[in-house]
N, C-alpha and C positions, 0 to 999 in steps of 0.2 A: 507392475505398477499397482500399488495399493491405493484404494479409494477411501476418502474420508466422508463420513455421513454428515450431511448438512443439518444442523440443529434448528436453524430459524432463518427466515427471509424477512427483509425490510427494505424500504426505500430511503435514500438519503439524497440531500442536495447541498451544494456548496454555494450556489448562487441564487437560490429560490426560483430558478427557472426550469432547469433540467434535473429530473429525478434519476438517480442511478440505483441499480440493485446492489444490495449488500447482504451477504449471508455470514452465519456464525459457524464455526467448527471448533472442535475440541482438539488442540494440538498435542503432539507428542515431540519428544526430543529430536527425532528424525525430521519432522516438519520444521521445527524451529531452526535447526542447522541448515536446512534447505533454503528457507526464506532468507536467512542472513547471508548465505553465499550469493543469493540472487538479488540482494539489496531491496528485499521486501516487494519485488515486482515478480508476478507469476503469470503463467498462461493456464487457463482453466478449461478442463473437459468436464462439463456437467452432464449428468444423465439421470433419468428417473423422475423428472419433475412434470413431464407432459406439457412443457412450455417450449417456447422458441429458444430458451437458453440451452436446452439439451443439444448435445453434439450429434450431428447427423452422420449416419454410417457413410463411409467413403469420403467424408469431408476432411480437409486438413486445417480448417479454421478453428482456432481456439480463442476464448475470450480473455483479453488481458485484464489483470486485477492487481490491486494494491492491498497489501496485508498490513494490519495493525492490531494492536491489543484492544479488546473491548473496553478497557479502562480509559482509552483515549478517543476512539472513534465509535459512535457519531458524536459523542460529547464526553465530558469528564465524568467517569463513573468508576472510580476505584473500588467501591464496595461490590459492584456487579462483577467486576473482574475477579476480585478476591474470592467471591462465592463460586463463580462458574469456571473461570480459567479460560474462557473462550477467546478465540482470535476472530477478527472479522476480515472478510475479503470484499472490497468494493470493486465491482465490475466496471470497466469502462465501456459501458453499453447503456442504452436507454432502458428505463424501467417499463416493463410491460405487464406487471401484476404479480400477484401471489400465485404459487403453484397450487393447482386444484387437486392433484392426486396425492402426492407426498412431497416431502422436502427435497428428496433426491440425494445424490452423492457427487463428489468431485474428485478428480485426479488432477494433480498439479504437474506442470512442466515449467523449466526455467530457461533463462537466456544464458546464464553463466555456468550453471551446474545442474545436472539432471537429478531427479528424485530417485532414490534407490528402489529397485524392483521389489524388494521384500522389506517390510517394516518389521523389526524384531518384536516378538511376542513378549511384551513387557507391560506390566500393569501400570496404568497411569495414576499417579497419586491424586487424591481428592483435592488437596490443597497444593496447587502449583505456585512456586515463587514467581513474582512478576519478573519478566525478562526486560532489562533495560537496554534500549538500543544505544550502541556506542556511536558517538558522533564521528562522522567521516573526517579524517584528517586531511586538510587541504595543503597544497604545496606552498601557499602564501597565507600567512596568518591574518587574521582580522585586523590586528593593530597595523600591520604593514599596508593593508588596503585602505585604511582610514588615513594614514600618512600620505599615501599616493594621492588619494582623492582630494585631500586638503591642498597639497602641493599644486596639483592641476588646477584647482579652483583659484588659488592665488595667482598663478601664472596667467590664466585667462583674464582675471580682473586687471592685472597690470598691463597686458596686452590691449585690453579695451580702453583703459585709461590713456595709454600711449597713443593709440590711434585717435582717440577723441581729441587730445591736446594737439596732435599734429594737424588735424583738419580744421581746427578752430582758428588757426593763425591766418 
C-alpha cells in the first residue's frame, strides 16, 4: 500500500458550528480510479502528524473521508485547482488543530474496491486536466419523479376536498 504525502491541512465547516479537518494531496491516475470506484468515499490511515489523527499501532480504526477536487471544496477555486491539481479529503472527524511536527502522509482504503499495493512509477504532469465527476444514473429519472410528486399532490388535494365536503353536510 503506497502512501500519499499530505500537502496542507485546514479546517472547514458546513454549518458554522462543527469544524472538520481537511487535507490536500496531489493525486495520480491510480488514486483517481480508486476514488471513482469507491464513489469518492474513503477510509484514511494517517501517520506522521504527531496528532490524534495518526493511526495507532494495533488499531483497526480508520477515519472516513470524502474526496473532492480543490476547485470545488472548500469553495469555488478553479484557478487554484488549475495551478496545483490538488484534491482535498474532508475527514468525518472533529477538528483538533494543525499538526505541529509535519504534514504527515495518508494511506487510503475503500468500501468497494481496494487501493493497489504498488503505484506505478509514472511522472505526474504539472498541468493535470480537471476530472469531471459523472452523474450517477438513477433508475427513475427526475422527470418521472416530478410527475409522480405532482400526481400524489393532486390526489391528496382531491381527497382533502372530498372529506371536507362530506363532513360539511
